[in-house]
MILUMKE-431318 format. One record per residue: residue in one letter; y, z, x of N, C-alpha, C in turn; residue number from 1. Coordinates in steps of 0.2 Angstrom, whole numbers. Example, Ala and Ser with C-alpha at 12.3 -4.5 7.8 and 13.67 -1.06 7.14 Angstrom:
<markes>
MARKE  aa    n.y    n.z    n.x   ca.y   ca.z   ca.x    c.y    c.z    c.x    i
MARKE   A    -28     39     66    -22     39     62    -16     39     66    1
MARKE   S    -11     35     64     -5     36     68      0     39     64    2
</markes>
This chain:
<markes>
MARKE  aa    n.y    n.z    n.x   ca.y   ca.z   ca.x    c.y    c.z    c.x    i
MARKE   M    641    125    556    640    124    563    644    130    566    1
MARKE   S    640    135    571    642    140    574    648    137    579    2
MARKE   Q    653    142    580    658    141    584    656    141    591    3
MARKE   V    658    137    596    657    138    603    663    142    606    4
MARKE   V    661    147    609    664    152    613    665    151    620    5
MARKE   S    670    148    624    670    147    630    672    152    634    6
MARKE   P    668    152    640    671    159    644    678    157    648    7
MARKE   E    681    162    650    687    161    654    686    156    661    8
MARKE   A    691    152    662    689    150    668    691    154    674    9
MARKE   R    687    153    680    689    156    686    692    151    690   10
MARKE   V    697    154    694    702    150    698    703    155    704   11
MARKE   V    701    152    710    701    155    716    707    151    720   12
MARKE   V    712    155    723    717    153    727    715    155    735   13
MARKE   A    712    148    738    711    150    745    715    147    750   14
MARKE   Y    718    152    754    724    150    758    724    153    765   15
MARKE   H    727    149    769    729    153    775    736    153    777   16
MARKE   S    739    159    779    746    160    780    747    163    787   17
MARKE   G    751    159    791    752    162    798    758    167    799   18
MARKE   Y    762    167    794    769    170    795    770    174    788   19
MARKE   G    767    172    783    767    176    776    771    173    771   20
MARKE   H    775    167    773    777    163    768    772    159    763   21
MARKE   T    766    156    766    761    153    762    758    158    758   22
MARKE   A    758    164    761    754    170    756    758    171    750   23
MARKE   V    765    170    751    770    172    745    769    167    740   24
MARKE   L    767    160    742    767    154    737    759    155    735   25
MARKE   A    753    158    738    749    158    735    748    164    730   26
MARKE   E    752    169    731    753    175    726    756    171    719   27
MARKE   A    761    167    720    765    163    715    760    159    711   28
MARKE   V    755    155    714    750    150    712    745    155    707   29
MARKE   G    744    160    710    739    165    706    742    168    701   30
MARKE   R    749    169    701    753    172    694    753    166    690   31
MARKE   G    753    161    691    753    155    687    748    154    684   32
MARKE   A    742    154    687    735    153    685    732    159    680   33
MARKE   A    735    165    682    734    169    676    737    170    671   34
MARKE   K    743    167    671    747    166    664    743    160    660   35
MARKE   G    740    157    663    735    151    660    729    154    658   36
MARKE   A    728    161    657    723    165    656    715    162    660   37
MARKE   A    717    162    665    712    162    670    710    169    673   38
MARKE   L    704    169    675    701    174    680    703    172    688   39
MARKE   V    708    176    690    710    173    696    709    179    702   40
MARKE   D    707    175    708    706    178    714    709    175    720   41
MARKE   L    712    179    724    716    177    729    711    178    736   42
MARKE   V    710    174    740    707    174    746    710    171    753   43
MARKE   A    711    174    757    713    173    764    708    170    767   44
MARKE   V    707    163    769    703    159    772    699    161    779   45
MARKE   D    705    166    783    703    167    790    700    174    790   46
MARKE   T    699    177    784    695    183    785    691    184    779   47
MARKE   L    687    177    778    683    178    773    676    182    773   48
MARKE   T    674    186    768    668    190    767    663    185    764   49
MARKE   D    657    187    765    652    184    761    653    184    753   50
MARKE   A    655    190    751    658    190    743    663    186    742   51
MARKE   Q    667    185    747    672    180    745    671    172    745   52
MARKE   W    667    170    749    662    164    749    659    163    743   53
MARKE   S    655    169    740    652    168    734    658    167    727   54
MARKE   L    664    171    728    669    169    723    671    162    722   55
MARKE   L    672    158    729    672    152    730    667    147    726   56
MARKE   D    661    149    728    655    146    725    654    147    718   57
MARKE   A    657    151    714    656    153    708    663    150    703   58
MARKE   A    668    148    707    674    147    704    674    140    700   59
MARKE   D    677    140    695    678    133    691    683    128    695   60
MARKE   A    688    131    698    694    128    700    695    132    707   61
MARKE   V    698    128    713    699    132    719    707    128    720   62
MARKE   I    711    132    723    718    129    724    719    130    731   63
MARKE   F    719    125    735    719    127    743    727    127    746   64
MARKE   G    728    133    750    734    132    752    734    133    760   65
MARKE   T    739    130    764    740    130    770    747    130    773   66
MARKE   P    750    132    778    756    129    781    755    123    785   67
MARKE   T    760    119    785    760    114    789    764    114    795   68
MARKE   Y    758    115    801    761    115    808    760    108    811   69
MARKE   M    765    106    815    764    100    819    762     95    815   70
MARKE   G    764     94    808    761     88    805    755     89    801   71
MARKE   G    752     95    801    745     94    798    744    102    795   72
MARKE   A    738    103    793    736    110    791    734    114    797   73
MARKE   S    735    120    796    735    124    802    728    125    804   74
MARKE   A    726    127    811    720    128    813    716    133    810   75
MARKE   G    719    139    807    716    143    803    713    140    797   76
MARKE   F    716    135    793    713    133    788    708    128    790   77
MARKE   H    709    123    795    704    118    797    697    122    799   78
MARKE   A    698    128    803    692    132    804    687    133    797   79
MARKE   F    691    136    792    689    137    786    685    130    783   80
MARKE   A    689    124    784    686    118    781    679    116    784   81
MARKE   E    679    117    791    673    116    795    667    120    793   82
MARKE   A    669    126    792    665    132    790    662    130    783   83
MARKE   S    665    126    779    661    124    772    657    118    773   84
MARKE   S    655    116    778    651    110    778    644    111    775   85
MARKE   G    641    116    777    635    117    773    636    117    766   86
MARKE   R    641    119    763    641    118    755    643    111    754   87
MARKE   Y    646    107    758    647    101    757    640     97    757   88
MARKE   L    636     98    761    628     96    762    626     98    755   89
MARKE   R    626    103    753    622    106    747    626    104    740   90
MARKE   G    631    101    740    635    100    735    637    106    730   91
MARKE   T    638    112    734    640    117    731    646    117    726   92
MARKE   W    651    113    729    658    114    726    659    108    722   93
MARKE   A    653    103    722    655     97    717    657     98    710   94
MARKE   D    661     95    708    664     95    701    668    101    699   95
MARKE   K    670    104    704    675    109    703    681    106    703   96
MARKE   I    687    108    701    693    107    700    696    110    706   97
MARKE   A    701    105    709    705    107    715    712    105    716   98
MARKE   A    715    108    720    722    106    720    724    110    727   99
MARKE   G    731    108    728    734    111    735    742    112    735  100
MARKE   F    743    117    740    750    118    741    751    119    748  101
MARKE   T    757    118    751    759    118    758    766    120    759  102
MARKE   N    768    123    764    775    125    766    777    124    774  103
MARKE   S    782    121    775    785    120    782    792    123    783  104
MARKE   A    795    122    789    801    124    791    806    118    788  105
MARKE   S    804    113    789    808    107    788    807    104    780  106
MARKE   K    813    100    778    812     98    771    806     93    769  107
MARKE   S    805     89    775    800     86    775    794     89    779  108
MARKE   G    794     88    784    789     93    789    783     88    790  109
MARKE   D    782     83    786    776     79    786    772     83    782  110
MARKE   K    774     86    777    770     90    772    765     86    769  111
MARKE   L    767     79    767    763     75    764    755     74    768  112
MARKE   N    756     74    774    750     73    778    745     79    776  113
MARKE   T    748     85    777    743     91    774    742     90    768  114
MARKE   L    745     88    762    742     88    755    738     82    754  115
MARKE   N    739     77    759    733     72    758    727     75    761  116
MARKE   F    727     78    767    721     81    770    718     85    765  117
MARKE   L    721     90    762    718     94    756    715     90    751  118
MARKE   A    717     85    749    715     81    744    709     77    746  119
MARKE   A    708     74    752    703     71    755    697     77    757  120
MARKE   F    699     83    759    694     88    760    690     90    752  121
MARKE   A    694     90    748    692     92    741    687     86    739  122
MARKE   A    689     79    741    686     74    738    679     74    742  123
MARKE   Q    679     75    748    673     76    753    668     81    749  124
MARKE   H    670     86    745    667     91    742    664     88    735  125
MARKE   H    667     82    733    666     79    727    669     83    722  126
MARKE   M    675     86    723    680     90    718    683     84    714  127
MARKE   I    687     88    709    691     84    704    698     86    706  128
MARKE   W    703     82    709    710     84    711    714     84    706  129
MARKE   V    719     88    706    725     89    700    730     89    704  130
MARKE   G    734     85    703    741     85    705    746     89    703  131
MARKE   L    752     89    706    756     94    703    760     92    695  132
MARKE   G    760     86    694    762     84    686    768     87    685  133
MARKE   L    773     85    690    780     86    689    784     81    691  134
MARKE   A    790     80    688    795     74    690    798     77    697  135
MARKE   P    801     73    701    805     76    706    811     79    704  136
MARKE   G    812     84    707    819     87    706    823     86    711  137
MARKE   W    831     89    710    835     88    716    836     81    719  138
MARKE   N    836     76    715    836     70    718    842     65    713  139
MARKE   A    847     69    710    852     65    707    859     70    707  140
MARKE   L    865     67    706    871     70    707    871     77    704  141
MARKE   Q    868     77    697    869     81    692    862     87    693  142
MARKE   A    859     84    698    852     90    700    854     95    704  143
MARKE   S    849    100    704    851    106    707    844    108    712  144
MARKE   E    847    111    718    842    114    723    837    119    719  145
MARKE   S    839    121    713    835    127    710    830    122    705  146
MARKE   D    830    116    705    824    111    702    818    113    703  147
MARKE   L    814    113    697    806    113    700    805    106    704  148
MARKE   N    801    107    708    798    101    713    804     98    716  149
MARKE   R    808    103    719    814    101    722    814     96    728  150
MARKE   L    808     97    732    807     92    737    803     85    734  151
MARKE   G    801     85    729    798     78    726    792     76    729  152
MARKE   F    787     81    729    780     80    729    776     79    723  153
MARKE   W    771     75    724    766     73    718    759     76    719  154
MARKE   V    757     75    724    751     75    727    748     83    725  155
MARKE   G    753     89    727    753     95    726    759     98    727  156
MARKE   A    760    104    728    766    108    728    768    108    735  157
MARKE   G    774    106    737    776    107    744    784    112    744  158
MARKE   A    784    117    749    789    121    749    792    121    757  159
MARKE   Q    797    123    757    802    125    764    805    130    764  160
MARKE   T    803    133    770    806    139    771    809    140    779  161
MARKE   P    815    142    781    818    142    787    813    146    792  162
MARKE   Q    812    142    798    808    145    802    810    151    805  163
MARKE   D    816    154    805    818    159    807    819    164    801  164
MARKE   G    816    163    795    818    167    789    811    170    787  165
MARKE   G    812    177    785    806    180    783    803    178    776  166
MARKE   V    798    182    774    795    181    767    799    181    761  167
MARKE   E    805    184    763    809    185    757    813    179    755  168
MARKE   T    814    174    762    818    168    760    813    162    758  169
MARKE   V    808    163    755    804    158    752    808    156    746  170
MARKE   H    811    150    745    814    148    740    812    148    732  171
MARKE   E    816    152    729    815    153    723    811    146    717  172
MARKE   A    814    142    719    812    135    716    805    133    717  173
MARKE   D    804    134    724    796    133    727    792    138    725  174
MARKE   I    794    145    723    788    149    720    787    147    713  175
MARKE   A    793    145    709    792    144    702    788    136    702  176
MARKE   T    789    132    708    784    126    707    776    128    709  177
MARKE   A    775    132    713    769    135    715    766    138    708  178
MARKE   E    769    141    705    767    145    697    765    140    693  179
MARKE   H    769    134    693    769    129    688    761    125    690  180
MARKE   L    760    125    697    753    121    700    748    127    697  181
MARKE   G    749    133    698    743    137    696    742    137    688  182
MARKE   S    747    137    684    747    136    678    743    129    675  183
MARKE   R    745    124    679    742    117    677    735    117    679  184
MARKE   V    733    120    684    726    120    686    721    124    681  185
MARKE   A    725    130    680    721    135    675    720    130    668  186
MARKE   A    725    127    666    724    123    660    718    118    661  187
MARKE   Q    719    114    667    714    109    667    707    112    668  188
MARKE   A    706    118    671    699    122    672    696    124    666  189
MARKE   A    702    127    661    700    129    654    697    124    649  190
MARKE   A    700    118    651    699    112    647    690    110    649  191
MARKE   L    690    110    656    684    109    658    678    113    656  192
MARKE   V    679    119    657    674    125    654    673    124    647  193
MARKE   A    678    123    643    677    122    635    672    115    633  194
MARKE   G    675    110    638    671    105    636    663    105    639  195
MARKE   R    662    108    644    656    109    647    651    114    642  196
MARKE   A    655    119    639    652    124    634    650    120    628  197
MARKE   A    654    116    625    653    111    620    648    108    620  198
MARKE   L    647    104    626    642     99    627    635    102    627  199
MARKE   A    634    109    631    628    113    632    626    115    624  200
MARKE   A    632    116    619    629    119    613    627    113    608  201
MARKE   A    629    107    610    628    101    606    621    100    605  202
</markes>
């Protein structure tokens, strides 16, 4: 029996960043996916070119990122989501893996609303949602602010950056959590690609 050689999984990190903090997280997500041996592209959704739309269409997994403003995703991300409606109608992104991350100035900031929106957005595109896959950190006497998932999210990765802080103030634990999300999605995308290759060769 001949060995099935699976192509590398293609992961796109599609994000909007108002002040640069979410871009730092997007870069961390990308690094994590690359460590998982995926082919990675980062695209800012407020300046998408036709070529970048094509990257999204060809991806095996898309990781969505947006800051949380006023309890929800940014206007820039919403504009992208609405612009994707033609692809929803055609089923272009159906059965791709999806995941999400967000950042706000407050520890909570109602980030869960944003992550749930991203999951619903992916579900409308018939994508396969992957959660963070981490236990909550920083929730016991012996726990630390440096724990992975220090803010305790499950749907996706949540980060907190002071509203008056620059990009250098994005918390190291949140960056590491974002890297974990990228690595987890890359692993799931690789399994999906390998499984489809095996089925095609059967």
